[in-house]
N, C-alpha and C positions, 0 to 999 in steps of 0.2 A: 168614731162610732158612738153615736149619741145614745147613752143608756136610757135616759128618761123617755125619749120618743119611742125607741125600739121596744122597751119594756111595755109601754102602753099598748102597742100593737100586738105584742106577744100575748098579753093578757086579754085584750078586747076581742080578738078574732076567734070564733068557734073553730074554724078550720085549723088555726095555729094551735089551739089547745088540744085538739085531737091529734095533730101531728106531734106535739110534745109527748103525749101519752104513747103514741106508736114508737117514737124515737127512744123513749126511756125503756120500752119493752124490748125493742129490737136489739139494743146493745147487749142484752142478756142472751137472746136467741140467735142473733146473726150479727156479731160485732162489726164485721167488715162493712155490711150494709149501713149500719148505724153511723159509722165514721163517714162514709160517702154522703149520706143524707145530711148529717150535721154540717159537713163542709159546705154543701150547697146552700143550706139555709143561712149559715154564717155569712156567706158572701152575697146574700140577697138584701139590698137596701130597703129599710123600712123607715118611714111610711112609703107606700108604693109611689113610683115616680109619676104616675098619671095624676095624682092629687096635686102635683106642683106644676102642671102644665097650664093652669088657669092664669098664671101671671101675665098681665097685659103690659107689654113693653112700650107701646106707643110708637108714633111715626118717627121719633128721633133716634130709634134704635134698629139695628138689623142683626139677623142671626146668620151664622155660617155653620155648616156641618162638615167636619173633617173626618174622613175614614180613619179609624184607629183600631188596630188589632182586629178582633172579631165584632166590633161595634162601631161607634163613632163618638166624636166630641162635638159639642155645640158651643160656639163662641158668640157672645153678644157684644156688639161694638156700636159706637155712635155712627150715624149715617154720614155726618159731616166729615170729610177727609181732613186729616191733620198730619203734620210731621212731628208733632210733639212726642216726647218720650212716653213710653207705655207704662201702665200700671196693670199688672196681671192679677186678677182677683179670683180666688178659689174657695168654693163652699166646702162643707164637711159631709160626713157620712149621713145619707138619708136627707140631705139638704138640696138646695138648688141655687142657681145663679141669682135669682131674684132677691134672695136674702141679703145680697151685697149691693143692691141697687142704690141705696142711700149713699153709701161710701163711693160708689162709682160716679154718681152725679156730683158729689162734692169734689172729687178729684178732677172731674171735667171742668168745673168752675175755676179750679186752680191752674188750669193750663196743661194738665196731663191727659193722656188718651187712655181711658179705661178699657180693658178687655176682660170680660167675665167668662170664665171657663166652667162648663157644665160637664161633669164626668160621665163615663159610660154607666148605663142603668139608672141615671138620675135625670129628672126633668124631661127635656125633649131629646135627650141623647138616646141612641139605640143601645140595646144590651139588657140582659136580665140579671147579671151578677157583676160584682167588682170586688176590689180589695185594696188594702193599703199599698202594696207594691205597684199595682196598676195605677193608682193615683199618682205615685211618684213618677212613673214612666210617662204618664200623660202630661205632667207639668214639664218634664224635661223635653218631650217632643214638641209641645206647644211653644216653649221658650226658644228652642232651636229654630223652629220654623219661622217664628216672628222675626228673629234676628236675620235669618236667611233672606227675609223680605226687606231687610234694611232698617228695621226698627231697633231703637235703643230701649232696653228694658230697665226702667228706672226703679220700679218697685214691684215686689211680689208680696201680696197680702193674702193670707189664707186663714180659714177658720177651722177649728176642731181637727178632725182627721186630715183635712186638707193642709193644716199647718204642720202636722207631723210629717206628711209627705213632702211638703215644701222644705222643711229643715233637712230631710234626707237628701233631696235633690241639691240643695245648696252645699251640703257637705261633699258632694261629688263634683263641685265646680260649676254649678249652674250659672250662666252668664247674667247675673242680676246685680244691680248696684246696692240695693238694700232690701230688707225683708221685715215684714210685720207678721208676727205669730199671734193669732187671736184665739185664746182658750185652747191651747194645744194639749193633747193627751200624751202622757209620758211613757206608757207601757201598753203596747198592743197585747202582750201576753196576759195582762191583767183582765183585759176585756174577754179573752177566751175563757177565763175562769168564771167571769160573770155570766157569760153565755151558757156555760156548762151548768151553773147553778140554776138558771132559769129553766133549763130543759131537763134537769135531773140526771145529767150525764156524769158518769164516773170519771175519776182522774185518768184512768186508762184510756177511755174514749176521747176525753179532751186532749190528752197528750198526743194521741194518734191523729186527731184532726189537725192539731198544730203542725205535726210532722208532715202530714199530707200537703198542707198549704205551703210549707217551707220548701218541700221537694219540688212541687209543681212550679213555684215561683223562683226557685233557685236562690233564695235568700232567707236568712234566719231572722226571726222577729226581734231579737235583741239589737240587731243592726239599726233599728229605727229609734232606739232609746237615746235620751239626751247624752248619756256618758259616751255613746258611740259617735253620734253625729256632731255634738257640740264642739269638740276640739278641732274639727276640720272645717268649720264655718268661719270665713274670714271677711265677711261683709257686715256693715252695721245692722243690728237687729233690735227691733222693738217687740217686747212681749206684753200683751194686755190680757189680764185674767181677773175674773171676779172672785172675791173671797168666798162668796156663797155659791159658787158653781157646783151644782149637784150632778153634773154629767162628767166633767173632767175636773177633779178637785184642784184647788188653788196651788197645792204643792206641786202639781204638774208644771204649771207655768214657772214656779220658782226653780224647778229642776232645770228647765231649758235656759232660764236666765243665768243660772249659776254655771252651766256647762259651756256657754258661749262667751268667749272673751269680749268684754265691752258691752254686752247686751244690757238694755235698760228695761226694767220691769215696771209696768204701770198697773197698780192694783185698783180695782173698782169695788164698789159695794152696792148690793141690791139689784144688779143687772142680770144675774144668773148666767146662763150659757149663751143665749141667743139675742137677748134684748140689747146687748152691747153693740150689735151690728147696726142698730138704728139710733144709738145714743149719741147725741151731738158732741158731748165731751170726748168720747172715744174717737169719733170721726175727726175731731179737731186734733187730737194727739197724732193720729195716723197722717193727717195732712201736713202737720208741722214736721213730722219725721220724714215724709216723702219729699218735701220741698226744702229741707235743710241743705246748706251748702256742703 
């Protein structure tokens, strides 16, 4: 859940500012309505997905749409057929598959078959809302379906919220040989506190919103934190995090690296939260990790 981008849209949109005022007022006059409205807004990815549909993939790529829950998933794959092991790439909250295009093309050059997964309510995928548990379910479903088709899943590389979801899926026995976590967030609960601050919500409303999400998704938010998922991950893990990340602080990457036995942390400087996805040195680290014996 990228705070910087989301906060920009919260502040920039007149409609959102009016909604924020109405939400802050309704929690005093009609608390139950405020909780429902806050939950819906919390699950709405920003920036809007239509802004990310302009990505031109070119003739070397094809898109597939898989029905999933009440929406669908969009997968981008090279047109050339290959029996090479797969590298599943996952974007973060409010992101899109095109952000991982540079990494995908580099993996393709190294003989791996990249598959880029676009989540519900993001990019060209259907849906208006999503959340962290759904991200995790989508990763599990996609990996299982790819294996059912006879593919070997060599690498799962995921960014930001996608990395948090990937770690959770791996802790549940996801059939992947190795995993790269790029700028993962360590505490979904902390983001609910940030969201509440932006919209002037009381702790009572925030807590009720979190409870509503947990009851609907049948999972508690602490289940996604490093202390919970880390000890159950038994595949090689690479964590890449920038010391100056203003979306997910560097300590989040440190927390995942410390909680996962044998995980290696690569610290970068000056790349922030998203620039690392295009940075040649980071791509080289992921390639070396993916192709290691």
